[in-house]
N, C-alpha and C positions, 0 to 999 in steps of 0.2 A: 602478492600481493603490495600495491604502490601508488603511488598520486603524482600529481604535477606539485609544481607549486601553487598552482590557483589563479582566481582574479584578482587583479588591487580593488580592493574594498575600499571606497569612496563612500562618504554618507549617504548620498545619492542610491548607491548599488546595494549599500547592508538592508536598505527599507524596501527596496524591491525584491531581494530577496525574500524579507522576514515575509513579505504580504504573497510572496508564492510558495513560500514554505508552510504557513498555514493556511493557504487557498487548498497547498494539495492533501494535508492533514483532515482540515475539517470540510474537502470535500469528498476524502475517502467516508468519512463519519457519515456525513448527512446521507448521501447517494446507497450508504449500508442501511441507516436507520429508512428512510424511506421504503426500500426492499425489503425490510426485516419483514413487516405481514403478511408478506403475497410472496416470501421464499418459494418455491416450487410448487405454486397453485398454477394452474393454467390459464390459459387466457379467458375463457369465459368464465371460470370460476371467477379472477379477480371483476369483470364486469358484474356479474352478478353479485359480487360483496362489494362493491365503492360508485356503480353505475356506469353508462356507459363508454367514460372516456380511462374507465380503469383506474388506479389509486392517483391522486391527483395533490397529495396533500401527508404530511405525518399521520400516521393514524397506529392507534395502540401495540402493541406487539411486546413478547413478554412483561407484563404487567403495567405498559406504560407509553404515552407518545415520546416519540425521538430516542427511544432504544436503541443501542449501537448490538450488532456480533460480532462471533472470535474473529470477521477480519479485521473491523478495529481493532479490538484488543490485540492484535499480533500485530499492525501496520505500529501501534506504538510502542512494542516492545522491539521490533526494528529500530526505532528510532534511539530508542535510550540504549543498544547494543551498540551504533554507529557512534553514538556522543564516548560512551567509554570506550570505546578501540581509540577515539580521539587522546583520551586520558590517558588511557594504559600504555599510549604510545613513547610518551615521557620515561617510561622504565626499560624501555630496548624491544618490548613484546609491541610486536605489531602485525596481526592477523586478524582483520574484520571478522573474517567469517564463525572463527572461535567468540570471539565478543557478543555477535547476534547469534548465536549455537547458547551460548551459556542465558541468556536475555529471553530467549524460547521457551529455554529450561526454569527460569521464573514465569511466566507467561504459565507453563504445565503445571505449577503450583497452585498458580491461582486457581485452577480446576478442580483440582483436588482438597483444598484447604476453607475454612469457613475462614480465613479471613488472615491480614499478614500476621507473621511471626514476628516480633521485636527483637528476638536474639538473635536474628541473621543482619549482624551489620553492615555485611558486604552488598544488603541486596540493591540499594540506592533507596530514592523516593518515590518511582513510579511503582513499584512490589510493595508497598504500603496504602497504595490507594484501594480502600477499601469498595468502593463501589468496582471496579475490576473484576473481584471475586466473584462469578456469575457465571456458571455457562450458557452460552449461547448457542446452544445446537454447534455447538465444534464437530466435525466431520470425522470419524474413528479413523481415516489416515492421520490426522494431525495426532491425536493426542496417544499413536501406538511410534510415530516418529520420535517423539519427545518424552515417551513413557522411561528411557532408559538416558543413562549418562552419554553413548557414544554417538557421535557425531556424524550425519552421512554426508557425505563427498561425492565429485561426480564420479569417481572411480567405484565406490562402495556407496551407493546411494540406500536414506532406508525409502520403502515400498516403493522398488524398482518399475512397479508397474502400472501406480496411481498415475494417471493425467488430469487430476481435478483442477479446478483454478485457484485453490486455495490460496498455493505459493506465491501466486500473480499477485494476488487481490491483497496481500502482507507487504507487494517491494515498491511501493512507492518514494518509501526513504531512498532508497538507494540511488535514486532517479538528483534525488537532490543533492549529491554529492558533486556541486558543479566545477567542483575545481580539479577532477578526475577524466583522463581519456573515457571517452564513451566505450570504447573495448575491455574498460576495466570496469566499468559499473555491468555492462552485461556481463562479467564471469563472475563479480562478485554474487548476484544478483541469481545465477544458474546455480552456483557453489552450495546459496544461502535456503536456496531450492529443493535442492538433492537432499537435503536435513529432514523434510519430510516427503516429497513426493519427486520419485525417481524416474520417471517417466521424461524421455527427452523433450516430448512436448511440452509437459510442464514446466520443465528446467528454462526450456529455451524460450516459452512463453511468459515469465517469468523475468527473463533477461532483455526482450522484446521491450513489454510493457516497462519493466527501471529506465531502458536507454532512450524511450520516447520520451517520458517522464521530464528526461536529464536534457533535452535538447528544449521542451518547452519553457525550462526555469531560467535556460538562458536565453532565453527569448524568442524562438523559435516560431512557425505558425507550425499549426499540428501537423498540415500535410508535409512540410521540411519534414518532421520530426520522425514520420512512419518511412520517407524514404530513406533516411538513415538509419533505422530499423534495418529494413531490408540490405541492405550495405551490407549492413553489420552479420547480419543473420548469416548470409551468402556464403562466408567464407567458415563458418559450423557445420559438420555432420549433422545429419538427420534435423534440417533447418527448412523443409522443403512444407509440412505439414501446416506450421505456423507461419511460412513466409506466402504459402498460398490462402489461409484464411487473410490475411492486411491486405494482401491484393484483392482478397473478393470485397471485403470490406470498403475500398475504397470505390472498387468499380459500383455496388451499392449505391454511392451518394451519387452517382449518374441517373437512378432507374426509378428519378419520380418520388412523388411525397413518402416520407417516413408510415413506414406504419409497421404496430404489433408482430406483423404475421414476416415482414422480412426480417427484422430482429431475430425472432423464433428462428430464421431459416439460421442467419448470419451463427448463432448459437449454437446449433445441429444436438450433437448429442450431447452436448454441456461439460465439455471436457476443457482445456484452459486455452486453446488456441479459438475455439470458437466463441467464449468469452470476452477473450481478447479483441478478436475484430467487432463484437457486437457494441464492446465499448468505445472504440475507434470511430465506429461509425455513429454512433449516440454523440458523440463529442462533435464531428464534425457538422453534421445535419443537425444538432440542439440551436434553434433559436437564442437562446440566454442558456445559464445554466438550469433553471428551472425545467426549463422543454426538454434538454436534453437529458435529465435525471429521471421525469417521468418517464421518455422513449426509454430510457433504460432498462426500469425495471415491471413496464406491461407487457410481459412476455409467458411464453412456457420457458419454464426452466429456473435456472438459480438467480434471482432476482437482487439478493440483495450483495452477490458476488458481483454480477454488473453494476450494480449501482455504483458500489464500492471504488471500481476499475474505471468505473466513467466521473464518478466524482473526483479520482488523481489527475488524472487530465484536465479538468473542467479549473479544477484550482490551482494547478501549476500554469496553464493556458495565461487564467485573468487573474488569480489575486482572490486574496478574501474578500474584499468588497465588492465583489459578481457574485456574492455568496446570497441566496436568499434568507435576509435576515428572519423572519419571521421563523424559519426553521429553524435556525441557528438556536435562536430562544430557547426551544423547546430540546437541542438537541445532549443527550444523555451525556455528563462527562466533559462538556465542554471549555472550562476549568481549567481541567488537564490537559486537553489539546491544544491549549493555547498555552500555557505556562509550557510544555513539552517543545512546541514548535517554535518558540521564542527562545529557549535554552538552546537549542541544535540552530537553531541560526546566529545564535551567541558563540557558539561553539568552533562554529565553520568560519566565525569572521573575525571573531577574536580571540581564538581560544589560548595566543602565548602570554595575552593579557591575565587569563583565568589560572595557568597552570605551565608551568616552564622552568627554564634555568633559573629565570629574572625571580621568581617564588610562585606560589600555589596559593589559589583562595582558597582554606579552611573549608566555608560555605559548599565551594562547589564538589571540594571532593569529598564530602558527607553525602551530597545528592548524586554523584557517578566516582563509587571509590576505584578508586585502581585494583582492589586486590581480587574481586571474581566479575 
């Protein structure tokens, strides 16, 4: 794992980047929260419960409006792991998949324990956020993949038959490593996906999603971002199902008005490549963020995953100010998401001022310890 020297960060560039980081993470959470109340319901069932247009506003799930699921939880721990990787680099240790895996194990603890354990000093601040200690329908694949300390890798993946969308749905943060070469972003997302979802389709869908976010975060259009992803996928064995799904998404854009049936068709049997295709389609045809997210969740299938994937794309593309403010006002955990987003943006643009040869900020190293 390596990276380039990265962009030159003027103040305007830093502000744009921070807006896209916030947009991406809040977008994932909003899409996840919008889809949670109707997750895996049928289109007919959604219309019966929410009216002819389906769900068009946040609705109660897990005891409140604006509740997020494991997709958002794991996305936040992906960010935490990436910041920790940067901080640990000072020690000469540089293997981001290991740091992300440690972060995922901290998430797994939140699924077992009642609350934070203050004795675990190396956990950092995110693992001490009490609201994250909640089981939000995590699929068994995640709990099995992170059920012991062994890290799955592409050559020895966890759950090698699992092709679900959950690994892709936590992979937006890898795309926010805008200083990295695109092929390294793909590789990192693939390696981290293999920690829970070992099927090539799940891993390559995660890689494709991350590199699309990467292009968007660097200011490219969504169409250009998808073309770049297709070019990078084309050199990888087993890419055809994911490449074909992305091509179907692009083709569907030209087939007239978007409908729930078209989204369901793209989603297919709810494996990773279908959800990726549906998200790309909804982000391309949505008139605005709200419309794109409503399209993403009103269909037969995993609405929370589709919403999370679509929200990450729209947030990276448009930045935080394009997100619906009334939804943000009700979003569970918004202060945590914003704090983590700003920490990530600060680490990626000004890391040497926080920790490095010239000295380190004790507060930063308390938040993101080097030890684990």
